[in-house]
Biopython code that builds the backbone (N, CA, C, O; Angstrom):
import numpy as np
from Bio.PDB.StructureBuilder import StructureBuilder

atoms = [
    (1, "UNK", "N", (84.548, -102.679, -198.964)),
    (1, "UNK", "CA", (84.482, -104.342, -199.085)),
    (1, "UNK", "C", (83.440, -104.509, -198.423)),
    (1, "UNK", "O", (82.960, -103.869, -197.487)),
    (2, "UNK", "N", (82.967, -105.800, -199.194)),
    (2, "UNK", "CA", (81.828, -106.193, -198.413)),
    (2, "UNK", "C", (81.449, -107.729, -198.308)),
    (2, "UNK", "O", (80.885, -108.361, -199.200)),
    (3, "UNK", "N", (81.848, -108.230, -197.079)),
    (3, "UNK", "CA", (82.099, -109.717, -196.152)),
    (3, "UNK", "C", (80.757, -110.291, -196.535)),
    (3, "UNK", "O", (79.758, -109.575, -196.469)),
    (4, "UNK", "N", (80.663, -111.855, -197.028)),
    (4, "UNK", "CA", (79.564, -112.573, -197.359)),
    (4, "UNK", "C", (79.939, -113.862, -196.329)),
    (4, "UNK", "O", (80.908, -114.617, -196.415)),
    (5, "UNK", "N", (79.001, -113.864, -195.462)),
    (5, "UNK", "CA", (78.973, -115.912, -194.726)),
    (5, "UNK", "C", (77.438, -116.610, -195.243)),
    (5, "UNK", "O", (76.331, -116.469, -194.724)),
    (6, "UNK", "N", (77.681, -117.094, -195.984)),
    (6, "UNK", "CA", (76.630, -118.464, -195.852)),
    (6, "UNK", "C", (77.006, -119.253, -194.971)),
    (6, "UNK", "O", (77.996, -119.428, -194.260)),
    (7, "UNK", "N", (75.252, -120.052, -195.294)),
    (7, "UNK", "CA", (75.412, -120.947, -194.016)),
    (7, "UNK", "C", (73.454, -121.348, -194.103)),
    (7, "UNK", "O", (72.641, -120.450, -194.324)),
    (8, "UNK", "N", (73.029, -122.857, -193.874)),
    (8, "UNK", "CA", (72.551, -123.454, -193.950)),
    (8, "UNK", "C", (72.369, -125.012, -195.388)),
    (8, "UNK", "O", (71.480, -125.832, -195.618)),
    (9, "UNK", "N", (73.692, -124.735, -195.987)),
    (9, "UNK", "CA", (73.423, -125.870, -196.182)),
    (9, "UNK", "C", (73.573, -127.327, -195.396)),
    (9, "UNK", "O", (73.757, -127.358, -194.179)),
    (10, "UNK", "N", (73.481, -128.500, -196.184)),
    (10, "UNK", "CA", (73.420, -130.240, -195.906)),
    (10, "UNK", "C", (73.178, -130.688, -196.846)),
    (10, "UNK", "O", (73.242, -130.275, -198.004)),
    (11, "UNK", "N", (72.817, -131.754, -196.331)),
    (11, "UNK", "CA", (72.538, -133.284, -196.991)),
    (11, "UNK", "C", (71.241, -133.164, -196.446)),
    (11, "UNK", "O", (70.927, -132.744, -195.332)),
    (12, "UNK", "N", (69.992, -133.894, -198.043)),
    (12, "UNK", "CA", (68.909, -134.004, -197.911)),
    (12, "UNK", "C", (68.723, -134.539, -199.038)),
    (12, "UNK", "O", (69.224, -134.338, -200.144)),
    (13, "UNK", "N", (67.474, -135.682, -198.421)),
    (13, "UNK", "CA", (67.155, -136.846, -199.706)),
    (13, "UNK", "C", (66.519, -135.734, -200.870)),
    (13, "UNK", "O", (66.275, -134.530, -200.938)),
    (14, "UNK", "N", (66.441, -136.670, -201.529)),
    (14, "UNK", "CA", (65.778, -135.736, -203.331)),
    (14, "UNK", "C", (63.930, -135.578, -202.371)),
    (14, "UNK", "O", (63.384, -136.265, -201.507)),
    (15, "UNK", "N", (63.596, -134.537, -202.998)),
    (15, "UNK", "CA", (62.575, -134.129, -202.701)),
    (15, "UNK", "C", (62.199, -133.047, -201.698)),
    (15, "UNK", "O", (61.298, -132.223, -201.850)),
    (16, "UNK", "N", (62.950, -133.154, -200.733)),
    (16, "UNK", "CA", (63.313, -132.224, -199.374)),
    (16, "UNK", "C", (63.746, -130.484, -199.546)),
    (16, "UNK", "O", (64.173, -130.103, -200.636)),
    (17, "UNK", "N", (63.631, -129.731, -198.662)),
    (17, "UNK", "CA", (63.797, -128.760, -198.933)),
    (17, "UNK", "C", (64.953, -128.083, -197.795)),
    (17, "UNK", "O", (64.800, -128.301, -196.593)),
    (18, "UNK", "N", (65.544, -127.656, -198.055)),
    (18, "UNK", "CA", (66.457, -126.541, -197.289)),
    (18, "UNK", "C", (66.606, -125.258, -197.704)),
    (18, "UNK", "O", (66.424, -124.781, -198.824)),
    (19, "UNK", "N", (67.083, -124.557, -196.319)),
    (19, "UNK", "CA", (66.822, -123.098, -196.863)),
    (19, "UNK", "C", (68.175, -122.666, -196.934)),
    (19, "UNK", "O", (68.790, -123.330, -196.100)),
    (20, "UNK", "N", (69.226, -121.588, -197.735)),
    (20, "UNK", "CA", (69.941, -121.430, -197.452)),
    (20, "UNK", "C", (70.337, -119.862, -197.024)),
    (20, "UNK", "O", (69.948, -119.088, -197.899)),
    (21, "UNK", "N", (70.977, -119.214, -195.961)),
    (21, "UNK", "CA", (71.292, -117.562, -196.079)),
    (21, "UNK", "C", (72.444, -117.142, -196.158)),
    (21, "UNK", "O", (73.452, -117.832, -196.011)),
    (22, "UNK", "N", (72.406, -115.888, -196.414)),
    (22, "UNK", "CA", (73.728, -114.884, -197.163)),
    (22, "UNK", "C", (73.818, -113.584, -196.333)),
    (22, "UNK", "O", (73.131, -112.641, -196.726)),
    (23, "UNK", "N", (74.706, -113.395, -195.057)),
    (23, "UNK", "CA", (74.449, -112.156, -194.289)),
    (23, "UNK", "C", (75.615, -111.622, -194.760)),
    (23, "UNK", "O", (76.627, -112.322, -194.788)),
    (24, "UNK", "N", (75.632, -109.983, -195.299)),
    (24, "UNK", "CA", (76.573, -109.388, -195.665)),
    (24, "UNK", "C", (77.064, -108.575, -194.362)),
    (24, "UNK", "O", (76.523, -108.430, -193.266)),
    (25, "UNK", "N", (78.296, -108.094, -194.884)),
    (25, "UNK", "CA", (78.548, -106.953, -193.604)),
    (25, "UNK", "C", (79.682, -106.266, -194.092)),
    (25, "UNK", "O", (80.309, -106.880, -194.956)),
    (26, "UNK", "N", (80.186, -104.959, -193.710)),
    (26, "UNK", "CA", (80.871, -103.981, -194.392)),
    (26, "UNK", "C", (80.815, -102.999, -195.128)),
    (26, "UNK", "O", (80.402, -101.994, -194.549)),
    (27, "UNK", "N", (81.040, -102.885, -196.078)),
    (27, "UNK", "CA", (79.773, -101.791, -197.013)),
    (27, "UNK", "C", (78.932, -101.891, -197.940)),
    (27, "UNK", "O", (79.074, -101.934, -199.162)),
    (28, "UNK", "N", (77.928, -101.929, -197.201)),
    (28, "UNK", "CA", (76.884, -102.386, -197.738)),
    (28, "UNK", "C", (75.875, -101.576, -198.518)),
    (28, "UNK", "O", (74.934, -101.932, -199.228)),
    (29, "UNK", "N", (76.235, -100.650, -198.258)),
    (29, "UNK", "CA", (75.305, -99.179, -198.756)),
    (29, "UNK", "C", (75.896, -99.451, -200.422)),
    (29, "UNK", "O", (77.095, -99.470, -200.698)),
    (30, "UNK", "N", (74.989, -99.613, -201.241)),
    (30, "UNK", "CA", (75.424, -99.427, -202.951)),
    (30, "UNK", "C", (75.153, -100.290, -203.648)),
    (30, "UNK", "O", (75.225, -100.303, -204.876)),
    (31, "UNK", "N", (74.552, -101.722, -202.424)),
    (31, "UNK", "CA", (74.134, -103.135, -203.260)),
    (31, "UNK", "C", (73.157, -102.810, -204.304)),
    (31, "UNK", "O", (72.048, -102.295, -204.157)),
    (32, "UNK", "N", (73.753, -103.199, -205.407)),
    (32, "UNK", "CA", (72.116, -103.390, -206.545)),
    (32, "UNK", "C", (71.899, -104.631, -206.760)),
    (32, "UNK", "O", (70.812, -104.699, -207.334)),
    (33, "UNK", "N", (72.427, -105.872, -206.583)),
    (33, "UNK", "CA", (71.931, -106.943, -206.600)),
    (33, "UNK", "C", (72.490, -108.062, -205.547)),
    (33, "UNK", "O", (73.669, -108.061, -205.194)),
    (34, "UNK", "N", (71.525, -109.028, -205.073)),
    (34, "UNK", "CA", (71.869, -110.210, -204.335)),
    (34, "UNK", "C", (71.807, -111.364, -205.278)),
    (34, "UNK", "O", (71.223, -111.203, -206.350)),
    (35, "UNK", "N", (72.322, -112.447, -205.001)),
    (35, "UNK", "CA", (72.205, -113.734, -205.853)),
    (35, "UNK", "C", (73.220, -114.976, -204.851)),
    (35, "UNK", "O", (74.007, -115.046, -203.907)),
    (36, "UNK", "N", (72.313, -116.022, -206.151)),
    (36, "UNK", "CA", (72.859, -117.364, -205.937)),
    (36, "UNK", "C", (73.639, -117.670, -207.062)),
    (36, "UNK", "O", (73.442, -117.276, -208.211)),
    (37, "UNK", "N", (74.530, -118.393, -206.658)),
    (37, "UNK", "CA", (75.508, -119.380, -208.161)),
    (37, "UNK", "C", (75.777, -120.750, -207.052)),
    (37, "UNK", "O", (75.878, -121.085, -205.871)),
    (38, "UNK", "N", (75.791, -121.063, -208.024)),
    (38, "UNK", "CA", (76.245, -122.842, -207.556)),
    (38, "UNK", "C", (77.388, -123.447, -208.544)),
    (38, "UNK", "O", (77.801, -122.851, -209.538)),
    (39, "UNK", "N", (77.849, -124.780, -208.092)),
    (39, "UNK", "CA", (79.119, -125.269, -208.741)),
    (39, "UNK", "C", (79.010, -126.720, -208.628)),
    (39, "UNK", "O", (79.356, -127.012, -207.483)),
    (40, "UNK", "N", (78.807, -127.383, -209.046)),
    (40, "UNK", "CA", (79.099, -129.004, -208.960)),
    (40, "UNK", "C", (80.563, -129.470, -209.353)),
    (40, "UNK", "O", (81.493, -129.014, -210.019)),
    (41, "UNK", "N", (80.272, -130.737, -208.523)),
    (41, "UNK", "CA", (82.097, -130.915, -209.585)),
    (41, "UNK", "C", (81.999, -131.180, -210.698)),
    (41, "UNK", "O", (81.082, -131.817, -211.217)),
    (42, "UNK", "N", (83.396, -130.501, -211.461)),
    (42, "UNK", "CA", (83.675, -130.516, -212.765)),
    (42, "UNK", "C", (82.904, -129.556, -213.653)),
    (42, "UNK", "O", (82.925, -129.479, -214.881)),
    (43, "UNK", "N", (82.198, -128.817, -212.742)),
    (43, "UNK", "CA", (81.465, -128.163, -213.877)),
    (43, "UNK", "C", (82.001, -126.233, -213.358)),
    (43, "UNK", "O", (82.663, -125.616, -212.524)),
    (44, "UNK", "N", (81.169, -126.039, -214.511)),
    (44, "UNK", "CA", (81.755, -124.079, -214.126)),
    (44, "UNK", "C", (80.710, -123.897, -213.422)),
    (44, "UNK", "O", (79.682, -124.573, -213.441)),
    (45, "UNK", "N", (81.108, -122.373, -212.362)),
    (45, "UNK", "CA", (80.189, -121.721, -211.806)),
    (45, "UNK", "C", (78.833, -121.599, -212.608)),
    (45, "UNK", "O", (78.928, -121.433, -213.824)),
    (46, "UNK", "N", (77.459, -121.675, -211.978)),
    (46, "UNK", "CA", (76.172, -121.345, -212.802)),
    (46, "UNK", "C", (75.701, -120.136, -212.215)),
    (46, "UNK", "O", (76.404, -119.785, -211.268)),
    (47, "UNK", "N", (74.475, -119.175, -212.536)),
    (47, "UNK", "CA", (73.622, -118.685, -211.494)),
    (47, "UNK", "C", (72.286, -119.668, -211.568)),
    (47, "UNK", "O", (71.804, -120.497, -212.340)),
    (48, "UNK", "N", (71.970, -119.023, -210.210)),
    (48, "UNK", "CA", (70.749, -119.678, -209.925)),
    (48, "UNK", "C", (69.862, -118.418, -209.784)),
    (48, "UNK", "O", (69.116, -118.074, -210.701)),
    (49, "UNK", "N", (69.940, -117.849, -208.810)),
    (49, "UNK", "CA", (68.809, -117.097, -208.474)),
    (49, "UNK", "C", (69.481, -115.249, -208.338)),
    (49, "UNK", "O", (70.664, -114.975, -208.137)),
    (50, "UNK", "N", (68.412, -114.281, -208.505)),
    (50, "UNK", "CA", (68.746, -112.902, -208.837)),
    (50, "UNK", "C", (67.856, -112.236, -207.978)),
    (50, "UNK", "O", (66.674, -112.573, -208.041)),
    (51, "UNK", "N", (68.359, -110.903, -206.778)),
    (51, "UNK", "CA", (67.499, -109.866, -206.064)),
    (51, "UNK", "C", (67.851, -108.574, -206.579)),
    (51, "UNK", "O", (68.776, -107.902, -206.125)),
    (52, "UNK", "N", (66.897, -108.130, -207.801)),
    (52, "UNK", "CA", (67.662, -106.663, -207.857)),
    (52, "UNK", "C", (66.971, -105.689, -206.779)),
    (52, "UNK", "O", (65.753, -105.676, -206.599)),
    (53, "UNK", "N", (67.917, -104.841, -206.057)),
    (53, "UNK", "CA", (67.715, -104.254, -204.820)),
    (53, "UNK", "C", (66.430, -103.196, -205.333)),
    (53, "UNK", "O", (65.238, -103.217, -205.026)),
    (54, "UNK", "N", (67.254, -102.201, -206.308)),
    (54, "UNK", "CA", (66.164, -101.130, -206.711)),
    (54, "UNK", "C", (64.804, -101.854, -206.579)),
    (54, "UNK", "O", (64.044, -101.799, -205.612)),
    (55, "UNK", "N", (64.659, -102.452, -207.579)),
    (55, "UNK", "CA", (62.866, -102.160, -207.823)),
    (55, "UNK", "C", (62.650, -103.799, -207.152)),
    (55, "UNK", "O", (61.431, -103.923, -207.267)),
    (56, "UNK", "N", (62.960, -104.590, -206.771)),
    (56, "UNK", "CA", (62.968, -105.725, -205.679)),
    (56, "UNK", "C", (62.751, -106.574, -206.519)),
    (56, "UNK", "O", (62.441, -107.622, -205.952)),
    (57, "UNK", "N", (62.754, -106.740, -208.368)),
    (57, "UNK", "CA", (62.628, -107.816, -209.529)),
    (57, "UNK", "C", (63.771, -109.599, -209.201)),
    (57, "UNK", "O", (65.000, -109.679, -209.195)),
    (58, "UNK", "N", (62.828, -110.646, -208.996)),
    (58, "UNK", "CA", (63.534, -111.776, -208.861)),
    (58, "UNK", "C", (63.754, -112.343, -210.483)),
    (58, "UNK", "O", (63.387, -112.000, -211.607)),
    (59, "UNK", "N", (64.633, -113.484, -209.836)),
    (59, "UNK", "CA", (65.141, -114.133, -211.625)),
    (59, "UNK", "C", (65.841, -115.217, -211.380)),
    (59, "UNK", "O", (67.029, -115.256, -211.061)),
    (60, "UNK", "N", (64.843, -116.435, -211.581)),
    (60, "UNK", "CA", (65.689, -117.453, -211.881)),
    (60, "UNK", "C", (66.345, -118.466, -212.903)),
    (60, "UNK", "O", (66.068, -118.238, -214.080)),
    (61, "UNK", "N", (67.137, -119.505, -212.661)),
    (61, "UNK", "CA", (67.633, -120.239, -213.697)),
    (61, "UNK", "C", (66.622, -121.123, -214.087)),
    (61, "UNK", "O", (66.013, -121.736, -213.210)),
    (62, "UNK", "N", (66.289, -121.318, -215.525)),
    (62, "UNK", "CA", (65.327, -122.310, -215.935)),
    (62, "UNK", "C", (65.231, -123.794, -215.067)),
    (62, "UNK", "O", (64.235, -124.517, -215.080)),
    (63, "UNK", "N", (66.230, -124.017, -214.473)),
    (63, "UNK", "CA", (66.706, -125.246, -213.938)),
    (63, "UNK", "C", (65.825, -125.348, -212.448)),
    (63, "UNK", "O", (65.371, -126.380, -211.953)),
    (64, "UNK", "N", (65.724, -123.804, -211.840)),
    (64, "UNK", "CA", (64.834, -123.945, -210.652)),
    (64, "UNK", "C", (63.976, -123.547, -210.482)),
    (64, "UNK", "O", (63.523, -123.636, -209.340)),
    (65, "UNK", "N", (63.143, -122.791, -211.619)),
    (65, "UNK", "CA", (62.062, -122.165, -211.545)),
    (65, "UNK", "C", (61.098, -122.627, -211.043)),
    (65, "UNK", "O", (60.665, -123.682, -211.507)),
    (66, "UNK", "N", (60.508, -122.068, -210.050)),
    (66, "UNK", "CA", (59.351, -123.290, -209.441)),
    (66, "UNK", "C", (59.661, -123.850, -208.456)),
    (66, "UNK", "O", (58.813, -124.315, -207.695)),
    (67, "UNK", "N", (60.990, -123.939, -208.234)),
    (67, "UNK", "CA", (61.256, -124.802, -207.093)),
    (67, "UNK", "C", (61.772, -124.121, -205.986)),
    (67, "UNK", "O", (61.538, -124.618, -204.884)),
    (68, "UNK", "N", (62.714, -122.629, -206.070)),
    (68, "UNK", "CA", (63.810, -121.794, -205.442)),
    (68, "UNK", "C", (62.674, -120.728, -205.769)),
    (68, "UNK", "O", (61.898, -120.392, -206.663)),
    (69, "UNK", "N", (63.045, -120.432, -204.557)),
    (69, "UNK", "CA", (62.522, -118.563, -203.752)),
    (69, "UNK", "C", (63.884, -117.776, -203.636)),
    (69, "UNK", "O", (64.842, -118.488, -203.334)),
    (70, "UNK", "N", (64.152, -116.376, -203.830)),
    (70, "UNK", "CA", (65.303, -115.662, -203.603)),
    (70, "UNK", "C", (64.754, -114.423, -202.640)),
    (70, "UNK", "O", (64.069, -113.534, -203.148)),
    (71, "UNK", "N", (64.970, -114.411, -201.727)),
    (71, "UNK", "CA", (64.408, -113.101, -200.990)),
    (71, "UNK", "C", (65.597, -112.254, -199.939)),
    (71, "UNK", "O", (66.828, -112.244, -199.948)),
    (72, "UNK", "N", (64.601, -111.597, -199.093)),
    (72, "UNK", "CA", (66.122, -110.388, -198.842)),
    (72, "UNK", "C", (65.327, -110.009, -197.603)),
    (72, "UNK", "O", (64.107, -109.852, -197.633)),
    (73, "UNK", "N", (66.119, -109.860, -196.446)),
    (73, "UNK", "CA", (65.533, -109.134, -194.980)),
    (73, "UNK", "C", (66.449, -107.592, -195.386)),
    (73, "UNK", "O", (67.538, -107.602, -194.812)),
    (74, "UNK", "N", (66.325, -106.894, -195.851)),
    (74, "UNK", "CA", (67.040, -105.341, -196.086)),
    (74, "UNK", "C", (67.818, -105.060, -194.432)),
    (74, "UNK", "O", (68.986, -104.754, -194.191)),
    (75, "UNK", "N", (66.446, -105.348, -193.291)),
    (75, "UNK", "CA", (66.828, -104.786, -192.367)),
    (75, "UNK", "C", (68.063, -105.347, -191.757)),
    (75, "UNK", "O", (68.780, -104.579, -191.115)),
    (76, "UNK", "N", (68.503, -107.003, -191.924)),
    (76, "UNK", "CA", (69.227, -107.936, -191.538)),
    (76, "UNK", "C", (70.550, -108.152, -192.458)),
    (76, "UNK", "O", (71.355, -109.081, -192.379)),
    (77, "UNK", "N", (70.560, -107.130, -193.283)),
    (77, "UNK", "CA", (71.409, -107.440, -194.726)),
    (77, "UNK", "C", (71.469, -109.463, -194.649)),
    (77, "UNK", "O", (72.366, -110.178, -194.200)),
    (78, "UNK", "N", (70.246, -109.820, -195.229)),
    (78, "UNK", "CA", (70.425, -110.852, -195.545)),
    (78, "UNK", "C", (69.756, -111.605, -196.774)),
    (78, "UNK", "O", (68.541, -111.439, -196.875)),
    (79, "UNK", "N", (70.302, -112.316, -197.611)),
    (79, "UNK", "CA", (69.495, -113.041, -198.832)),
    (79, "UNK", "C", (69.333, -113.875, -198.578)),
    (79, "UNK", "O", (70.273, -114.497, -198.082)),
    (80, "UNK", "N", (68.005, -114.541, -198.722)),
    (80, "UNK", "CA", (67.883, -116.473, -198.374)),
    (80, "UNK", "C", (67.735, -116.710, -199.533)),
    (80, "UNK", "O", (67.510, -115.853, -200.388)),
    (81, "UNK", "N", (67.886, -118.417, -199.810)),
    (81, "UNK", "CA", (67.677, -119.435, -201.181)),
    (81, "UNK", "C", (66.315, -120.355, -200.249)),
    (81, "UNK", "O", (66.628, -121.095, -199.316)),
    (82, "UNK", "N", (65.100, -120.200, -200.595)),
    (82, "UNK", "CA", (64.601, -121.324, -200.065)),
    (82, "UNK", "C", (64.242, -122.306, -200.706)),
    (82, "UNK", "O", (63.067, -122.198, -201.057)),
    (83, "UNK", "N", (64.965, -123.689, -201.184)),
    (83, "UNK", "CA", (64.686, -124.598, -201.795)),
    (83, "UNK", "C", (64.198, -125.557, -201.551)),
    (83, "UNK", "O", (64.489, -126.171, -200.525)),
    (84, "UNK", "N", (62.994, -126.134, -202.718)),
    (84, "UNK", "CA", (62.041, -127.117, -202.521)),
    (84, "UNK", "C", (62.024, -127.561, -203.446)),
    (84, "UNK", "O", (62.083, -126.892, -204.477)),
    (85, "UNK", "N", (61.917, -129.186, -203.433)),
    (85, "UNK", "CA", (61.690, -130.407, -204.368)),
    (85, "UNK", "C", (63.202, -130.585, -205.112)),
    (85, "UNK", "O", (63.577, -130.668, -206.282)),
    (86, "UNK", "N", (63.771, -130.595, -203.966)),
    (86, "UNK", "CA", (65.143, -131.049, -204.374)),
    (86, "UNK", "C", (65.589, -131.967, -205.040)),
    (86, "UNK", "O", (65.083, -133.048, -204.741)),
    (87, "UNK", "N", (66.551, -132.010, -206.061)),
    (87, "UNK", "CA", (66.964, -132.846, -206.868)),
    (87, "UNK", "C", (68.522, -133.716, -206.869)),
    (87, "UNK", "O", (69.474, -133.002, -207.181)),
    (88, "UNK", "N", (68.771, -134.838, -206.624)),
    (88, "UNK", "CA", (70.397, -135.293, -206.927)),
    (88, "UNK", "C", (71.092, -134.398, -207.989)),
    (88, "UNK", "O", (72.289, -134.656, -208.114)),
    (89, "UNK", "N", (70.653, -133.483, -208.722)),
    (89, "UNK", "CA", (71.318, -132.317, -209.689)),
    (89, "UNK", "C", (71.144, -131.359, -208.838)),
    (89, "UNK", "O", (70.856, -130.305, -209.405)),
    (90, "UNK", "N", (71.180, -131.313, -208.104)),
    (90, "UNK", "CA", (71.105, -129.730, -207.678)),
    (90, "UNK", "C", (72.134, -129.577, -206.565)),
    (90, "UNK", "O", (72.344, -128.560, -205.904)),
    (91, "UNK", "N", (72.884, -131.036, -206.447)),
    (91, "UNK", "CA", (73.939, -130.869, -205.443)),
    (91, "UNK", "C", (75.157, -130.099, -205.918)),
    (91, "UNK", "O", (75.774, -130.241, -206.974)),
    (92, "UNK", "N", (75.358, -129.313, -204.988)),
    (92, "UNK", "CA", (77.081, -128.365, -205.199)),
    (92, "UNK", "C", (77.363, -127.951, -204.005)),
    (92, "UNK", "O", (77.100, -128.240, -202.837)),
    (93, "UNK", "N", (78.165, -126.949, -204.794)),
    (93, "UNK", "CA", (78.372, -125.807, -203.726)),
    (93, "UNK", "C", (77.764, -124.602, -203.857)),
    (93, "UNK", "O", (78.029, -124.014, -204.905)),
    (94, "UNK", "N", (76.981, -124.026, -203.057)),
    (94, "UNK", "CA", (76.352, -122.608, -203.313)),
    (94, "UNK", "C", (76.584, -121.559, -202.689)),
    (94, "UNK", "O", (76.362, -121.396, -201.489)),
    (95, "UNK", "N", (77.233, -120.442, -203.738)),
    (95, "UNK", "CA", (77.820, -119.433, -203.548)),
    (95, "UNK", "C", (76.811, -118.008, -203.264)),
    (95, "UNK", "O", (76.028, -117.737, -204.174)),
    (96, "UNK", "N", (76.814, -117.177, -202.131)),
    (96, "UNK", "CA", (76.056, -115.623, -202.426)),
    (96, "UNK", "C", (76.804, -115.069, -202.996)),
    (96, "UNK", "O", (77.920, -115.550, -203.193)),
    (97, "UNK", "N", (76.394, -113.702, -203.516)),
    (97, "UNK", "CA", (76.997, -113.516, -204.105)),
    (97, "UNK", "C", (76.254, -111.781, -204.201)),
    (97, "UNK", "O", (75.036, -111.631, -204.108)),
    (98, "UNK", "N", (77.318, -110.466, -204.418)),
    (98, "UNK", "CA", (76.362, -109.408, -204.219)),
    (98, "UNK", "C", (77.428, -108.325, -205.041)),
    (98, "UNK", "O", (78.654, -108.333, -204.932)),
    (99, "UNK", "N", (76.525, -107.298, -205.978)),
    (99, "UNK", "CA", (77.284, -106.463, -206.817)),
    (99, "UNK", "C", (77.030, -105.495, -206.219)),
    (99, "UNK", "O", (75.860, -105.212, -205.958)),
    (100, "UNK", "N", (78.014, -104.766, -205.862)),
    (100, "UNK", "CA", (77.770, -103.321, -205.349)),
    (100, "UNK", "C", (79.137, -102.189, -205.895)),
    (100, "UNK", "O", (80.338, -102.154, -205.625)),
    (101, "UNK", "N", (78.298, -101.402, -206.717)),
    (101, "UNK", "CA", (78.897, -100.393, -207.807)),
    (101, "UNK", "C", (79.525, -101.139, -208.826)),
    (101, "UNK", "O", (80.701, -100.799, -208.954)),
    (102, "UNK", "N", (79.218, -101.911, -209.493)),
    (102, "UNK", "CA", (79.822, -103.001, -210.565)),
    (102, "UNK", "C", (80.821, -103.747, -210.242)),
    (102, "UNK", "O", (81.614, -104.077, -211.124)),
    (103, "UNK", "N", (80.988, -104.145, -209.000)),
    (103, "UNK", "CA", (82.103, -105.248, -208.189)),
    (103, "UNK", "C", (81.566, -106.189, -207.686)),
    (103, "UNK", "O", (80.786, -105.852, -206.795)),
    (104, "UNK", "N", (81.639, -107.327, -207.874)),
    (104, "UNK", "CA", (81.184, -108.372, -207.624)),
    (104, "UNK", "C", (81.931, -109.235, -205.887)),
    (104, "UNK", "O", (83.086, -108.969, -205.551)),
    (105, "UNK", "N", (81.347, -109.871, -205.320)),
    (105, "UNK", "CA", (81.427, -110.104, -204.432)),
    (105, "UNK", "C", (80.805, -111.495, -203.449)),
    (105, "UNK", "O", (79.729, -111.540, -202.852)),
    (106, "UNK", "N", (81.815, -112.501, -203.522)),
    (106, "UNK", "CA", (81.758, -114.263, -203.121)),
    (106, "UNK", "C", (81.150, -114.242, -201.802)),
    (106, "UNK", "O", (80.741, -113.147, -201.417)),
    (107, "UNK", "N", (81.014, -115.249, -201.038)),
    (107, "UNK", "CA", (80.805, -115.665, -199.981)),
    (107, "UNK", "C", (81.630, -116.820, -200.542)),
    (107, "UNK", "O", (81.971, -117.002, -201.710)),
    (108, "UNK", "N", (81.974, -117.841, -199.056)),
    (108, "UNK", "CA", (82.988, -118.679, -199.396)),
    (108, "UNK", "C", (82.391, -120.203, -199.503)),
    (108, "UNK", "O", (82.948, -121.300, -199.537)),
    (109, "UNK", "N", (81.337, -119.891, -199.534)),
    (109, "UNK", "CA", (80.025, -121.028, -200.461)),
    (109, "UNK", "C", (79.855, -122.515, -199.365)),
    (109, "UNK", "O", (80.748, -123.193, -198.857)),
    (110, "UNK", "N", (78.900, -122.607, -199.306)),
    (110, "UNK", "CA", (77.973, -124.075, -198.617)),
    (110, "UNK", "C", (77.654, -125.271, -199.651)),
    (110, "UNK", "O", (77.100, -125.304, -200.750)),
    (111, "UNK", "N", (78.299, -126.327, -198.741)),
    (111, "UNK", "CA", (77.598, -127.561, -199.731)),
    (111, "UNK", "C", (76.387, -127.909, -199.703)),
    (111, "UNK", "O", (75.854, -128.100, -198.610)),
    (112, "UNK", "N", (75.770, -128.050, -200.729)),
    (112, "UNK", "CA", (74.195, -128.717, -200.972)),
    (112, "UNK", "C", (74.635, -130.299, -201.207)),
    (112, "UNK", "O", (75.724, -130.549, -201.723)),
    (113, "UNK", "N", (73.851, -131.208, -200.853)),
    (113, "UNK", "CA", (73.981, -132.583, -201.093)),
    (113, "UNK", "C", (72.594, -133.094, -201.288)),
    (113, "UNK", "O", (71.842, -133.197, -200.319)),
    (114, "UNK", "N", (72.205, -133.429, -202.534)),
    (114, "UNK", "CA", (70.653, -133.778, -202.341)),
    (114, "UNK", "C", (70.804, -135.515, -202.772)),
    (114, "UNK", "O", (71.038, -135.741, -203.959)),
    (115, "UNK", "N", (70.677, -136.659, -201.865)),
    (115, "UNK", "CA", (71.007, -137.880, -201.910)),
    (115, "UNK", "C", (69.244, -138.358, -202.965)),
    (115, "UNK", "O", (68.163, -137.769, -202.962)),
    (116, "UNK", "N", (69.775, -139.867, -203.864)),
    (116, "UNK", "CA", (68.723, -139.796, -204.093)),
    (116, "UNK", "C", (67.891, -141.179, -203.795)),
    (116, "UNK", "O", (66.681, -141.230, -204.014)),
]
sb = StructureBuilder()
sb.init_structure("model")
sb.init_model(0)
sb.init_chain("A")
sb.init_seg("    ")
for serial, (resi, resn, name, xyz) in enumerate(atoms, 1):
    if name == "N":
        sb.init_residue(resn, " ", resi, " ")
    sb.init_atom(name, np.array(xyz, "f"), 0.0, 1.0, " ", f" {name:<3s}", serial, name[0])
structure = sb.get_structure()
């Protein structure tokens, strides 16, 4: 099992920045991907960004490309999401996700609210 704890959410004005972090613990060996998803009120959870552990590649949703950056600190078992130029439509609960041997693990989520 993998336990994930997110932090860093909050309230920010449009155009501002936030950085989210996710700390993984437990059975972290074998994690193949780490990423972020978000869910806005009344909407389905959607993909935001992904970091592939093996090759170090990153993938982003079109809606955040050029504004968000995902990174990983392997030594600390952390993954980060740097969010710049935030927009009101970025308001959502952000969830950390890891994939380990084909299984998905999720954090509890952290709220990000962007005011206009």
